[in-house]
N, CA, C, O and CB atoms as a CASP TS submission, in Angstrom:
PFRMAT TS
TARGET T0000
AUTHOR 0000-0000-0000
METHOD Language model
MODEL 1
PARENT N/A
ATOM      1  N   GLN     1    -104.107 -42.620  48.343  1.00  0.00           N
ATOM      2  CA  GLN     1    -103.665 -41.684  47.345  1.00  0.00           C
ATOM      3  C   GLN     1    -104.586 -40.960  46.441  1.00  0.00           C
ATOM      4  O   GLN     1    -104.472 -39.767  46.159  1.00  0.00           O
ATOM      5  CB  GLN     1    -102.844 -42.312  46.578  1.00  0.00           C
ATOM      6  N   GLU     2    -105.566 -41.809  45.977  1.00  0.00           N
ATOM      7  CA  GLU     2    -106.635 -41.397  45.221  1.00  0.00           C
ATOM      8  C   GLU     2    -107.536 -40.506  45.969  1.00  0.00           C
ATOM      9  O   GLU     2    -108.045 -39.569  45.354  1.00  0.00           O
ATOM     10  CB  GLU     2    -107.326 -42.507  44.727  1.00  0.00           C
ATOM     11  N   MET     3    -107.828 -40.698  47.362  1.00  0.00           N
ATOM     12  CA  MET     3    -108.782 -39.907  48.006  1.00  0.00           C
ATOM     13  C   MET     3    -108.021 -38.587  48.423  1.00  0.00           C
ATOM     14  O   MET     3    -108.587 -37.508  48.252  1.00  0.00           O
ATOM     15  CB  MET     3    -109.432 -40.688  49.229  1.00  0.00           C
ATOM     16  N   LEU     4    -106.807 -38.642  48.941  1.00  0.00           N
ATOM     17  CA  LEU     4    -106.179 -37.527  49.544  1.00  0.00           C
ATOM     18  C   LEU     4    -105.279 -36.808  48.668  1.00  0.00           C
ATOM     19  O   LEU     4    -104.936 -35.672  48.994  1.00  0.00           O
ATOM     20  CB  LEU     4    -105.488 -37.919  50.682  1.00  0.00           C
ATOM     21  N   GLY     5    -104.825 -37.365  47.522  1.00  0.00           N
ATOM     22  CA  GLY     5    -103.766 -36.840  46.649  1.00  0.00           C
ATOM     23  C   GLY     5    -102.369 -37.411  46.925  1.00  0.00           C
ATOM     24  O   GLY     5    -102.083 -38.030  47.950  1.00  0.00           O
ATOM     25  N   PRO     6    -101.552 -37.155  45.946  1.00  0.00           N
ATOM     26  CA  PRO     6    -100.190 -37.697  46.006  1.00  0.00           C
ATOM     27  C   PRO     6     -99.391 -36.964  47.048  1.00  0.00           C
ATOM     28  O   PRO     6     -98.437 -37.537  47.575  1.00  0.00           O
ATOM     29  CB  PRO     6     -99.493 -37.601  44.642  1.00  0.00           C
ATOM     30  N   ASP     7     -99.726 -35.698  47.391  1.00  0.00           N
ATOM     31  CA  ASP     7     -98.774 -34.878  48.143  1.00  0.00           C
ATOM     32  C   ASP     7     -99.481 -34.547  49.485  1.00  0.00           C
ATOM     33  O   ASP     7     -99.419 -33.409  49.952  1.00  0.00           O
ATOM     34  CB  ASP     7     -98.349 -33.537  47.322  1.00  0.00           C
ATOM     35  N   HIS     8    -100.165 -35.569  50.110  1.00  0.00           N
ATOM     36  CA  HIS     8    -100.750 -35.276  51.359  1.00  0.00           C
ATOM     37  C   HIS     8     -99.939 -36.216  52.413  1.00  0.00           C
ATOM     38  O   HIS     8     -99.512 -37.340  52.149  1.00  0.00           O
ATOM     39  CB  HIS     8    -102.384 -35.551  51.316  1.00  0.00           C
ATOM     40  N   ILE     9     -99.814 -35.559  53.620  1.00  0.00           N
ATOM     41  CA  ILE     9     -99.102 -36.227  54.723  1.00  0.00           C
ATOM     42  C   ILE     9     -99.547 -37.710  55.001  1.00  0.00           C
ATOM     43  O   ILE     9     -98.703 -38.576  55.230  1.00  0.00           O
ATOM     44  CB  ILE     9     -99.300 -35.404  55.988  1.00  0.00           C
ATOM     45  N   GLU    10    -100.818 -37.963  54.978  1.00  0.00           N
ATOM     46  CA  GLU    10    -101.425 -39.256  55.247  1.00  0.00           C
ATOM     47  C   GLU    10    -101.031 -40.246  54.081  1.00  0.00           C
ATOM     48  O   GLU    10    -100.866 -41.438  54.343  1.00  0.00           O
ATOM     49  CB  GLU    10    -103.015 -39.103  55.382  1.00  0.00           C
ATOM     50  N   THR    11    -100.893 -39.811  52.918  1.00  0.00           N
ATOM     51  CA  THR    11    -100.381 -40.576  51.888  1.00  0.00           C
ATOM     52  C   THR    11     -98.991 -40.952  52.007  1.00  0.00           C
ATOM     53  O   THR    11     -98.608 -42.044  51.588  1.00  0.00           O
ATOM     54  CB  THR    11    -100.562 -39.938  50.732  1.00  0.00           C
ATOM     55  N   ALA    12     -98.201 -40.113  52.557  1.00  0.00           N
ATOM     56  CA  ALA    12     -96.838 -40.438  52.818  1.00  0.00           C
ATOM     57  C   ALA    12     -96.705 -41.460  54.005  1.00  0.00           C
ATOM     58  O   ALA    12     -95.834 -42.329  54.016  1.00  0.00           O
ATOM     59  CB  ALA    12     -96.065 -39.148  53.111  1.00  0.00           C
ATOM     60  N   GLN    13     -97.580 -41.301  54.946  1.00  0.00           N
ATOM     61  CA  GLN    13     -97.509 -42.209  56.082  1.00  0.00           C
ATOM     62  C   GLN    13     -97.948 -43.542  55.637  1.00  0.00           C
ATOM     63  O   GLN    13     -97.326 -44.533  56.022  1.00  0.00           O
ATOM     64  CB  GLN    13     -98.350 -41.732  57.254  1.00  0.00           C
ATOM     65  N   ALA    14     -99.049 -43.658  54.795  1.00  0.00           N
ATOM     66  CA  ALA    14     -99.390 -44.938  54.271  1.00  0.00           C
ATOM     67  C   ALA    14     -98.322 -45.566  53.468  1.00  0.00           C
ATOM     68  O   ALA    14     -98.129 -46.777  53.579  1.00  0.00           O
ATOM     69  CB  ALA    14    -100.569 -44.839  53.485  1.00  0.00           C
ATOM     70  N   PHE    15     -97.626 -44.860  52.685  1.00  0.00           N
ATOM     71  CA  PHE    15     -96.545 -45.374  51.899  1.00  0.00           C
ATOM     72  C   PHE    15     -95.412 -45.986  52.879  1.00  0.00           C
ATOM     73  O   PHE    15     -94.849 -47.045  52.601  1.00  0.00           O
ATOM     74  CB  PHE    15     -95.970 -44.200  50.970  1.00  0.00           C
ATOM     75  N   SER    16     -95.116 -45.233  54.058  1.00  0.00           N
ATOM     76  CA  SER    16     -94.211 -45.719  54.960  1.00  0.00           C
ATOM     77  C   SER    16     -94.585 -46.990  55.611  1.00  0.00           C
ATOM     78  O   SER    16     -93.759 -47.890  55.763  1.00  0.00           O
ATOM     79  CB  SER    16     -93.978 -44.769  55.896  1.00  0.00           C
ATOM     80  N   ARG    17     -95.890 -47.090  56.023  1.00  0.00           N
ATOM     81  CA  ARG    17     -96.483 -48.275  56.677  1.00  0.00           C
ATOM     82  C   ARG    17     -96.385 -49.531  55.682  1.00  0.00           C
ATOM     83  O   ARG    17     -95.893 -50.609  56.016  1.00  0.00           O
ATOM     84  CB  ARG    17     -98.039 -47.962  57.083  1.00  0.00           C
ATOM     85  N   LEU    18     -96.922 -49.247  54.404  1.00  0.00           N
ATOM     86  CA  LEU    18     -96.910 -50.275  53.358  1.00  0.00           C
ATOM     87  C   LEU    18     -95.408 -50.808  53.133  1.00  0.00           C
ATOM     88  O   LEU    18     -95.152 -52.010  53.062  1.00  0.00           O
ATOM     89  CB  LEU    18     -97.526 -49.656  51.990  1.00  0.00           C
ATOM     90  N   ALA    19     -94.489 -49.840  53.033  1.00  0.00           N
ATOM     91  CA  ALA    19     -92.987 -50.257  52.969  1.00  0.00           C
ATOM     92  C   ALA    19     -92.580 -51.143  54.096  1.00  0.00           C
ATOM     93  O   ALA    19     -91.916 -52.149  53.847  1.00  0.00           O
ATOM     94  CB  ALA    19     -92.048 -49.014  53.001  1.00  0.00           C
ATOM     95  N   ARG    20     -92.909 -50.864  55.257  1.00  0.00           N
ATOM     96  CA  ARG    20     -92.473 -51.779  56.405  1.00  0.00           C
ATOM     97  C   ARG    20     -93.082 -53.166  56.206  1.00  0.00           C
ATOM     98  O   ARG    20     -92.398 -54.179  56.353  1.00  0.00           O
ATOM     99  CB  ARG    20     -92.931 -51.192  57.843  1.00  0.00           C
ATOM    100  N   ILE    21     -94.390 -53.204  55.866  1.00  0.00           N
ATOM    101  CA  ILE    21     -95.030 -54.478  55.768  1.00  0.00           C
ATOM    102  C   ILE    21     -94.330 -55.202  54.595  1.00  0.00           C
ATOM    103  O   ILE    21     -93.990 -56.377  54.734  1.00  0.00           O
ATOM    104  CB  ILE    21     -96.601 -54.333  55.556  1.00  0.00           C
ATOM    105  N   LEU    22     -94.116 -54.562  53.494  1.00  0.00           N
ATOM    106  CA  LEU    22     -93.459 -55.352  52.389  1.00  0.00           C
ATOM    107  C   LEU    22     -92.032 -55.726  52.741  1.00  0.00           C
ATOM    108  O   LEU    22     -91.569 -56.786  52.321  1.00  0.00           O
ATOM    109  CB  LEU    22     -93.453 -54.544  51.057  1.00  0.00           C
ATOM    110  N   GLU    23     -91.337 -54.928  53.472  1.00  0.00           N
ATOM    111  CA  GLU    23     -90.040 -55.271  53.817  1.00  0.00           C
ATOM    112  C   GLU    23     -90.044 -56.565  54.886  1.00  0.00           C
ATOM    113  O   GLU    23     -89.177 -57.439  54.878  1.00  0.00           O
ATOM    114  CB  GLU    23     -89.347 -53.957  54.412  1.00  0.00           C
ATOM    115  N   ASN    24     -91.057 -56.526  55.707  1.00  0.00           N
ATOM    116  CA  ASN    24     -91.142 -57.592  56.582  1.00  0.00           C
ATOM    117  C   ASN    24     -91.523 -58.859  55.903  1.00  0.00           C
ATOM    118  O   ASN    24     -91.186 -59.937  56.394  1.00  0.00           O
ATOM    119  CB  ASN    24     -92.052 -57.284  57.621  1.00  0.00           C
ATOM    120  N   SER    25     -92.159 -58.794  54.879  1.00  0.00           N
ATOM    121  CA  SER    25     -92.545 -59.799  53.949  1.00  0.00           C
ATOM    122  C   SER    25     -91.557 -60.265  53.055  1.00  0.00           C
ATOM    123  O   SER    25     -91.771 -61.246  52.343  1.00  0.00           O
ATOM    124  CB  SER    25     -93.569 -59.382  53.220  1.00  0.00           C
ATOM    125  N   GLY    26     -90.305 -59.532  53.031  1.00  0.00           N
ATOM    126  CA  GLY    26     -89.276 -59.983  52.099  1.00  0.00           C
ATOM    127  C   GLY    26     -89.401 -59.353  50.641  1.00  0.00           C
ATOM    128  O   GLY    26     -88.638 -59.725  49.750  1.00  0.00           O
ATOM    129  N   ARG    27     -90.285 -58.487  50.441  1.00  0.00           N
ATOM    130  CA  ARG    27     -90.549 -57.941  49.078  1.00  0.00           C
ATOM    131  C   ARG    27     -89.737 -56.544  49.109  1.00  0.00           C
ATOM    132  O   ARG    27     -90.282 -55.453  49.271  1.00  0.00           O
ATOM    133  CB  ARG    27     -92.258 -57.745  48.760  1.00  0.00           C
ATOM    134  N   LEU    28     -88.476 -56.726  48.945  1.00  0.00           N
ATOM    135  CA  LEU    28     -87.631 -55.575  49.204  1.00  0.00           C
ATOM    136  C   LEU    28     -87.709 -54.553  48.015  1.00  0.00           C
ATOM    137  O   LEU    28     -87.678 -53.343  48.242  1.00  0.00           O
ATOM    138  CB  LEU    28     -86.157 -56.048  49.439  1.00  0.00           C
ATOM    139  N   VAL    29     -87.797 -54.993  46.910  1.00  0.00           N
ATOM    140  CA  VAL    29     -87.810 -54.076  45.777  1.00  0.00           C
ATOM    141  C   VAL    29     -89.019 -53.154  45.872  1.00  0.00           C
ATOM    142  O   VAL    29     -88.904 -51.944  45.677  1.00  0.00           O
ATOM    143  CB  VAL    29     -87.824 -54.852  44.443  1.00  0.00           C
ATOM    144  N   GLU    30     -90.110 -53.698  46.153  1.00  0.00           N
ATOM    145  CA  GLU    30     -91.403 -52.971  46.278  1.00  0.00           C
ATOM    146  C   GLU    30     -91.348 -52.127  47.570  1.00  0.00           C
ATOM    147  O   GLU    30     -91.830 -50.994  47.583  1.00  0.00           O
ATOM    148  CB  GLU    30     -92.654 -53.991  46.309  1.00  0.00           C
ATOM    149  N   ALA    31     -90.775 -52.661  48.631  1.00  0.00           N
ATOM    150  CA  ALA    31     -90.646 -51.728  49.791  1.00  0.00           C
ATOM    151  C   ALA    31     -89.860 -50.549  49.549  1.00  0.00           C
ATOM    152  O   ALA    31     -90.247 -49.429  49.883  1.00  0.00           O
ATOM    153  CB  ALA    31     -90.069 -52.385  50.921  1.00  0.00           C
ATOM    154  N   GLU    32     -88.689 -50.789  48.936  1.00  0.00           N
ATOM    155  CA  GLU    32     -87.793 -49.572  48.675  1.00  0.00           C
ATOM    156  C   GLU    32     -88.551 -48.442  47.863  1.00  0.00           C
ATOM    157  O   GLU    32     -88.347 -47.252  48.101  1.00  0.00           O
ATOM    158  CB  GLU    32     -86.471 -50.030  47.840  1.00  0.00           C
ATOM    159  N   GLN    33     -89.424 -48.874  46.904  1.00  0.00           N
ATOM    160  CA  GLN    33     -90.166 -48.033  46.084  1.00  0.00           C
ATOM    161  C   GLN    33     -91.112 -47.059  47.051  1.00  0.00           C
ATOM    162  O   GLN    33     -91.158 -45.833  46.947  1.00  0.00           O
ATOM    163  CB  GLN    33     -91.015 -48.952  45.053  1.00  0.00           C
ATOM    164  N   PHE    34     -91.825 -47.827  47.974  1.00  0.00           N
ATOM    165  CA  PHE    34     -92.616 -47.139  48.807  1.00  0.00           C
ATOM    166  C   PHE    34     -91.961 -46.178  49.862  1.00  0.00           C
ATOM    167  O   PHE    34     -92.452 -45.109  50.223  1.00  0.00           O
ATOM    168  CB  PHE    34     -93.377 -48.072  49.415  1.00  0.00           C
ATOM    169  N   TYR    35     -90.761 -46.725  50.310  1.00  0.00           N
ATOM    170  CA  TYR    35     -89.984 -45.885  51.226  1.00  0.00           C
ATOM    171  C   TYR    35     -89.582 -44.593  50.518  1.00  0.00           C
ATOM    172  O   TYR    35     -89.687 -43.512  51.098  1.00  0.00           O
ATOM    173  CB  TYR    35     -88.723 -46.641  51.741  1.00  0.00           C
ATOM    174  N   LEU    36     -89.075 -44.703  49.140  1.00  0.00           N
ATOM    175  CA  LEU    36     -88.710 -43.506  48.398  1.00  0.00           C
ATOM    176  C   LEU    36     -89.883 -42.636  48.142  1.00  0.00           C
ATOM    177  O   LEU    36     -89.736 -41.414  48.153  1.00  0.00           O
ATOM    178  CB  LEU    36     -88.066 -43.857  47.112  1.00  0.00           C
ATOM    179  N   SER    37     -91.095 -43.205  47.901  1.00  0.00           N
ATOM    180  CA  SER    37     -92.269 -42.498  47.626  1.00  0.00           C
ATOM    181  C   SER    37     -92.559 -41.528  48.835  1.00  0.00           C
ATOM    182  O   SER    37     -92.779 -40.326  48.687  1.00  0.00           O
ATOM    183  CB  SER    37     -93.433 -43.494  47.360  1.00  0.00           C
ATOM    184  N   ALA    38     -92.535 -42.196  50.073  1.00  0.00           N
ATOM    185  CA  ALA    38     -92.856 -41.456  51.269  1.00  0.00           C
ATOM    186  C   ALA    38     -91.798 -40.342  51.430  1.00  0.00           C
ATOM    187  O   ALA    38     -92.153 -39.207  51.746  1.00  0.00           O
ATOM    188  CB  ALA    38     -92.905 -42.405  52.526  1.00  0.00           C
ATOM    189  N   LEU    39     -90.503 -40.653  51.217  1.00  0.00           N
ATOM    190  CA  LEU    39     -89.442 -39.640  51.263  1.00  0.00           C
ATOM    191  C   LEU    39     -89.722 -38.413  50.366  1.00  0.00           C
ATOM    192  O   LEU    39     -89.556 -37.272  50.797  1.00  0.00           O
ATOM    193  CB  LEU    39     -88.126 -40.275  50.849  1.00  0.00           C
ATOM    194  N   ARG    40     -90.138 -38.660  49.148  1.00  0.00           N
ATOM    195  CA  ARG    40     -90.444 -37.687  48.169  1.00  0.00           C
ATOM    196  C   ARG    40     -91.532 -36.810  48.725  1.00  0.00           C
ATOM    197  O   ARG    40     -91.413 -35.585  48.686  1.00  0.00           O
ATOM    198  CB  ARG    40     -90.844 -38.328  46.853  1.00  0.00           C
ATOM    199  N   VAL    41     -92.608 -37.409  49.249  1.00  0.00           N
ATOM    200  CA  VAL    41     -93.823 -36.600  49.567  1.00  0.00           C
ATOM    201  C   VAL    41     -93.384 -35.746  50.824  1.00  0.00           C
ATOM    202  O   VAL    41     -93.653 -34.546  50.877  1.00  0.00           O
ATOM    203  CB  VAL    41     -95.185 -37.573  49.880  1.00  0.00           C
ATOM    204  N   LYS    42     -92.743 -36.357  51.771  1.00  0.00           N
ATOM    205  CA  LYS    42     -92.374 -35.603  53.020  1.00  0.00           C
ATOM    206  C   LYS    42     -91.366 -34.529  52.675  1.00  0.00           C
ATOM    207  O   LYS    42     -91.437 -33.493  53.336  1.00  0.00           O
ATOM    208  CB  LYS    42     -91.776 -36.564  54.127  1.00  0.00           C
ATOM    209  N   GLU    43     -90.475 -34.618  51.772  1.00  0.00           N
ATOM    210  CA  GLU    43     -89.644 -33.668  51.509  1.00  0.00           C
ATOM    211  C   GLU    43     -90.248 -32.541  50.809  1.00  0.00           C
ATOM    212  O   GLU    43     -89.933 -31.379  51.066  1.00  0.00           O
ATOM    213  CB  GLU    43     -88.631 -34.170  50.857  1.00  0.00           C
ATOM    214  N   LYS    44     -91.185 -32.893  49.853  1.00  0.00           N
ATOM    215  CA  LYS    44     -91.957 -31.693  49.173  1.00  0.00           C
ATOM    216  C   LYS    44     -92.863 -30.937  50.190  1.00  0.00           C
ATOM    217  O   LYS    44     -93.004 -29.720  50.064  1.00  0.00           O
ATOM    218  CB  LYS    44     -92.918 -32.237  47.943  1.00  0.00           C
ATOM    219  N   LEU    45     -93.537 -31.681  51.289  1.00  0.00           N
ATOM    220  CA  LEU    45     -94.331 -31.015  52.282  1.00  0.00           C
ATOM    221  C   LEU    45     -93.497 -30.192  53.225  1.00  0.00           C
ATOM    222  O   LEU    45     -93.808 -29.024  53.455  1.00  0.00           O
ATOM    223  CB  LEU    45     -95.123 -32.001  53.042  1.00  0.00           C
ATOM    224  N   TYR    46     -92.405 -30.783  53.801  1.00  0.00           N
ATOM    225  CA  TYR    46     -91.722 -30.248  54.850  1.00  0.00           C
ATOM    226  C   TYR    46     -90.324 -29.619  54.602  1.00  0.00           C
ATOM    227  O   TYR    46     -89.862 -28.777  55.373  1.00  0.00           O
ATOM    228  CB  TYR    46     -91.629 -31.239  55.765  1.00  0.00           C
ATOM    229  N   GLY    47     -89.739 -30.009  53.620  1.00  0.00           N
ATOM    230  CA  GLY    47     -88.400 -29.512  53.350  1.00  0.00           C
ATOM    231  C   GLY    47     -87.390 -30.582  54.054  1.00  0.00           C
ATOM    232  O   GLY    47     -87.821 -31.529  54.712  1.00  0.00           O
ATOM    233  N   PRO    48     -86.009 -30.334  53.850  1.00  0.00           N
ATOM    234  CA  PRO    48     -85.155 -31.405  54.356  1.00  0.00           C
ATOM    235  C   PRO    48     -84.813 -31.466  55.794  1.00  0.00           C
ATOM    236  O   PRO    48     -84.239 -32.457  56.245  1.00  0.00           O
ATOM    237  CB  PRO    48     -83.976 -31.366  53.682  1.00  0.00           C
ATOM    238  N   ASP    49     -85.142 -30.438  56.550  1.00  0.00           N
ATOM    239  CA  ASP    49     -84.652 -30.330  58.028  1.00  0.00           C
ATOM    240  C   ASP    49     -85.847 -30.669  59.005  1.00  0.00           C
ATOM    241  O   ASP    49     -85.688 -30.687  60.226  1.00  0.00           O
ATOM    242  CB  ASP    49     -84.081 -28.777  58.362  1.00  0.00           C
ATOM    243  N   HIS    50     -86.947 -30.913  58.444  1.00  0.00           N
ATOM    244  CA  HIS    50     -88.087 -31.184  59.434  1.00  0.00           C
ATOM    245  C   HIS    50     -87.933 -32.494  60.042  1.00  0.00           C
ATOM    246  O   HIS    50     -87.357 -33.389  59.425  1.00  0.00           O
ATOM    247  CB  HIS    50     -89.477 -31.122  58.774  1.00  0.00           C
ATOM    248  N   PRO    51     -88.466 -32.695  61.353  1.00  0.00           N
ATOM    249  CA  PRO    51     -88.399 -34.049  62.054  1.00  0.00           C
ATOM    250  C   PRO    51     -88.920 -35.209  61.290  1.00  0.00           C
ATOM    251  O   PRO    51     -88.325 -36.287  61.257  1.00  0.00           O
ATOM    252  CB  PRO    51     -89.157 -34.009  63.322  1.00  0.00           C
ATOM    253  N   GLU    52     -90.100 -34.963  60.642  1.00  0.00           N
ATOM    254  CA  GLU    52     -90.714 -36.025  59.720  1.00  0.00           C
ATOM    255  C   GLU    52     -89.673 -36.450  58.757  1.00  0.00           C
ATOM    256  O   GLU    52     -89.435 -37.642  58.564  1.00  0.00           O
ATOM    257  CB  GLU    52     -91.994 -35.494  58.920  1.00  0.00           C
ATOM    258  N   MET    53     -89.062 -35.515  58.166  1.00  0.00           N
ATOM    259  CA  MET    53     -88.163 -35.861  56.957  1.00  0.00           C
ATOM    260  C   MET    53     -86.833 -36.660  57.665  1.00  0.00           C
ATOM    261  O   MET    53     -86.351 -37.665  57.143  1.00  0.00           O
ATOM    262  CB  MET    53     -87.665 -34.317  56.040  1.00  0.00           C
ATOM    263  N   VAL    54     -86.402 -36.171  58.711  1.00  0.00           N
ATOM    264  CA  VAL    54     -85.227 -36.877  59.363  1.00  0.00           C
ATOM    265  C   VAL    54     -85.653 -38.210  59.735  1.00  0.00           C
ATOM    266  O   VAL    54     -84.856 -39.130  59.551  1.00  0.00           O
ATOM    267  CB  VAL    54     -84.682 -36.140  60.620  1.00  0.00           C
ATOM    268  N   ASP    55     -86.882 -38.468  60.273  1.00  0.00           N
ATOM    269  CA  ASP    55     -87.340 -39.799  60.608  1.00  0.00           C
ATOM    270  C   ASP    55     -87.361 -40.765  59.332  1.00  0.00           C
ATOM    271  O   ASP    55     -86.917 -41.913  59.347  1.00  0.00           O
ATOM    272  CB  ASP    55     -88.768 -39.689  61.247  1.00  0.00           C
ATOM    273  N   GLN    56     -87.904 -40.175  58.292  1.00  0.00           N
ATOM    274  CA  GLN    56     -87.928 -40.939  56.964  1.00  0.00           C
ATOM    275  C   GLN    56     -86.614 -41.260  56.518  1.00  0.00           C
ATOM    276  O   GLN    56     -86.374 -42.371  56.046  1.00  0.00           O
ATOM    277  CB  GLN    56     -88.603 -40.176  55.861  1.00  0.00           C
ATOM    278  N   LEU    57     -85.725 -40.359  56.632  1.00  0.00           N
ATOM    279  CA  LEU    57     -84.293 -40.724  56.210  1.00  0.00           C
ATOM    280  C   LEU    57     -83.603 -41.768  57.075  1.00  0.00           C
ATOM    281  O   LEU    57     -82.744 -42.535  56.641  1.00  0.00           O
ATOM    282  CB  LEU    57     -83.410 -39.474  56.227  1.00  0.00           C
ATOM    283  N   ARG    58     -84.038 -41.744  58.324  1.00  0.00           N
ATOM    284  CA  ARG    58     -83.480 -42.805  59.201  1.00  0.00           C
ATOM    285  C   ARG    58     -84.098 -44.184  58.822  1.00  0.00           C
ATOM    286  O   ARG    58     -83.394 -45.192  58.892  1.00  0.00           O
ATOM    287  CB  ARG    58     -83.768 -42.469  60.734  1.00  0.00           C
ATOM    288  N   GLN    59     -85.330 -44.247  58.444  1.00  0.00           N
ATOM    289  CA  GLN    59     -85.922 -45.550  58.010  1.00  0.00           C
ATOM    290  C   GLN    59     -85.300 -46.066  56.810  1.00  0.00           C
ATOM    291  O   GLN    59     -85.043 -47.263  56.684  1.00  0.00           O
ATOM    292  CB  GLN    59     -87.376 -45.440  57.763  1.00  0.00           C
ATOM    293  N   MET    60     -85.019 -45.086  55.811  1.00  0.00           N
ATOM    294  CA  MET    60     -84.281 -45.484  54.610  1.00  0.00           C
ATOM    295  C   MET    60     -82.842 -45.962  54.870  1.00  0.00           C
ATOM    296  O   MET    60     -82.383 -46.896  54.212  1.00  0.00           O
ATOM    297  CB  MET    60     -84.246 -44.333  53.659  1.00  0.00           C
ATOM    298  N   ALA    61     -82.153 -45.363  55.778  1.00  0.00           N
ATOM    299  CA  ALA    61     -80.719 -45.679  56.210  1.00  0.00           C
ATOM    300  C   ALA    61     -80.948 -47.065  56.833  1.00  0.00           C
ATOM    301  O   ALA    61     -80.176 -47.951  56.465  1.00  0.00           O
ATOM    302  CB  ALA    61     -80.016 -44.532  57.319  1.00  0.00           C
ATOM    303  N   SER    62     -81.824 -47.348  57.653  1.00  0.00           N
ATOM    304  CA  SER    62     -81.967 -48.669  58.371  1.00  0.00           C
ATOM    305  C   SER    62     -82.300 -49.690  57.312  1.00  0.00           C
ATOM    306  O   SER    62     -81.689 -50.759  57.299  1.00  0.00           O
ATOM    307  CB  SER    62     -83.112 -48.640  59.522  1.00  0.00           C
ATOM    308  N   PHE    63     -83.171 -49.438  56.482  1.00  0.00           N
ATOM    309  CA  PHE    63     -83.574 -50.380  55.352  1.00  0.00           C
ATOM    310  C   PHE    63     -82.299 -50.807  54.570  1.00  0.00           C
ATOM    311  O   PHE    63     -82.032 -51.997  54.403  1.00  0.00           O
ATOM    312  CB  PHE    63     -84.640 -49.661  54.334  1.00  0.00           C
ATOM    313  N   TRP    64     -81.539 -49.822  54.108  1.00  0.00           N
ATOM    314  CA  TRP    64     -80.355 -50.091  53.199  1.00  0.00           C
ATOM    315  C   TRP    64     -79.263 -50.838  54.073  1.00  0.00           C
ATOM    316  O   TRP    64     -78.544 -51.703  53.573  1.00  0.00           O
ATOM    317  CB  TRP    64     -79.740 -48.660  52.554  1.00  0.00           C
ATOM    318  N   SER    65     -79.173 -50.448  55.454  1.00  0.00           N
ATOM    319  CA  SER    65     -78.195 -51.034  56.119  1.00  0.00           C
ATOM    320  C   SER    65     -78.408 -52.615  56.443  1.00  0.00           C
ATOM    321  O   SER    65     -77.466 -53.406  56.488  1.00  0.00           O
ATOM    322  CB  SER    65     -78.026 -50.246  57.296  1.00  0.00           C
ATOM    323  N   LYS    66     -79.757 -52.970  56.660  1.00  0.00           N
ATOM    324  CA  LYS    66     -80.125 -54.278  56.834  1.00  0.00           C
ATOM    325  C   LYS    66     -79.775 -55.090  55.440  1.00  0.00           C
ATOM    326  O   LYS    66     -79.632 -56.312  55.462  1.00  0.00           O
ATOM    327  CB  LYS    66     -81.668 -54.318  57.246  1.00  0.00           C
ATOM    328  N   GLN    67     -79.662 -54.411  54.367  1.00  0.00           N
ATOM    329  CA  GLN    67     -79.439 -55.129  53.103  1.00  0.00           C
ATOM    330  C   GLN    67     -77.944 -55.046  52.814  1.00  0.00           C
ATOM    331  O   GLN    67     -77.558 -55.460  51.721  1.00  0.00           O
ATOM    332  CB  GLN    67     -80.302 -54.517  51.905  1.00  0.00           C
ATOM    333  N   GLY    68     -77.086 -54.565  53.664  1.00  0.00           N
ATOM    334  CA  GLY    68     -75.628 -54.298  53.491  1.00  0.00           C
ATOM    335  C   GLY    68     -75.356 -53.305  52.320  1.00  0.00           C
ATOM    336  O   GLY    68     -74.353 -53.423  51.616  1.00  0.00           O
ATOM    337  N   ARG    69     -76.214 -52.395  52.147  1.00  0.00           N
ATOM    338  CA  ARG    69     -76.029 -51.460  51.170  1.00  0.00           C
ATOM    339  C   ARG    69     -75.547 -50.174  51.741  1.00  0.00           C
ATOM    340  O   ARG    69     -76.280 -49.192  51.860  1.00  0.00           O
ATOM    341  CB  ARG    69     -77.229 -51.287  50.430  1.00  0.00           C
ATOM    342  N   LYS    70     -74.283 -50.204  52.095  1.00  0.00           N
ATOM    343  CA  LYS    70     -73.688 -49.059  52.932  1.00  0.00           C
ATOM    344  C   LYS    70     -73.494 -47.695  52.060  1.00  0.00           C
ATOM    345  O   LYS    70     -73.493 -46.596  52.614  1.00  0.00           O
ATOM    346  CB  LYS    70     -72.206 -49.543  53.535  1.00  0.00           C
ATOM    347  N   SER    71     -73.347 -47.833  50.794  1.00  0.00           N
ATOM    348  CA  SER    71     -73.220 -46.709  50.038  1.00  0.00           C
ATOM    349  C   SER    71     -74.289 -45.838  49.927  1.00  0.00           C
ATOM    350  O   SER    71     -74.109 -44.622  49.865  1.00  0.00           O
ATOM    351  CB  SER    71     -72.881 -47.021  48.903  1.00  0.00           C
ATOM    352  N   GLU    72     -75.500 -46.399  49.894  1.00  0.00           N
ATOM    353  CA  GLU    72     -76.798 -45.557  49.816  1.00  0.00           C
ATOM    354  C   GLU    72     -76.934 -44.930  51.296  1.00  0.00           C
ATOM    355  O   GLU    72     -77.308 -43.766  51.442  1.00  0.00           O
ATOM    356  CB  GLU    72     -78.217 -46.544  49.381  1.00  0.00           C
ATOM    357  N   LYS    73     -76.614 -45.750  52.369  1.00  0.00           N
ATOM    358  CA  LYS    73     -76.745 -45.212  53.674  1.00  0.00           C
ATOM    359  C   LYS    73     -75.862 -44.000  53.760  1.00  0.00           C
ATOM    360  O   LYS    73     -76.308 -42.924  54.159  1.00  0.00           O
ATOM    361  CB  LYS    73     -76.402 -46.241  54.740  1.00  0.00           C
ATOM    362  N   LYS    74     -74.645 -44.160  53.397  1.00  0.00           N
ATOM    363  CA  LYS    74     -73.722 -42.876  53.537  1.00  0.00           C
ATOM    364  C   LYS    74     -74.092 -41.697  52.746  1.00  0.00           C
ATOM    365  O   LYS    74     -73.778 -40.568  53.122  1.00  0.00           O
ATOM    366  CB  LYS    74     -72.310 -43.179  53.132  1.00  0.00           C
ATOM    367  N   ARG    75     -74.751 -41.915  51.658  1.00  0.00           N
ATOM    368  CA  ARG    75     -75.207 -40.825  50.862  1.00  0.00           C
ATOM    369  C   ARG    75     -76.241 -39.946  51.535  1.00  0.00           C
ATOM    370  O   ARG    75     -76.380 -38.759  51.238  1.00  0.00           O
ATOM    371  CB  ARG    75     -75.743 -41.340  49.621  1.00  0.00           C
ATOM    372  N   ILE    76     -76.980 -40.587  52.477  1.00  0.00           N
ATOM    373  CA  ILE    76     -77.998 -39.718  53.262  1.00  0.00           C
ATOM    374  C   ILE    76     -77.552 -39.416  54.624  1.00  0.00           C
ATOM    375  O   ILE    76     -78.268 -38.750  55.372  1.00  0.00           O
ATOM    376  CB  ILE    76     -79.369 -40.399  53.377  1.00  0.00           C
ATOM    377  N   GLY    77     -76.319 -39.904  55.017  1.00  0.00           N
ATOM    378  CA  GLY    77     -75.722 -39.530  56.262  1.00  0.00           C
ATOM    379  C   GLY    77     -76.380 -40.484  57.400  1.00  0.00           C
ATOM    380  O   GLY    77     -76.037 -40.368  58.577  1.00  0.00           O
TER
END
């Protein structure tokens, strides 16, 4: 983030990778924050209908579903 800036696609991809690592380590609160950060960057760069954005939304839905958080999953479809 410091090298490329907060609104760079590689920053968003790094956030997503880190979120998966944290999720797999059981650090769910931190993982969610990184998933959401990736989502915000991708939405800003691409808009809501871009395939990268759709993929990030699927990752969020899967993350929430694994935790039994159906209301959040339903919110993003």
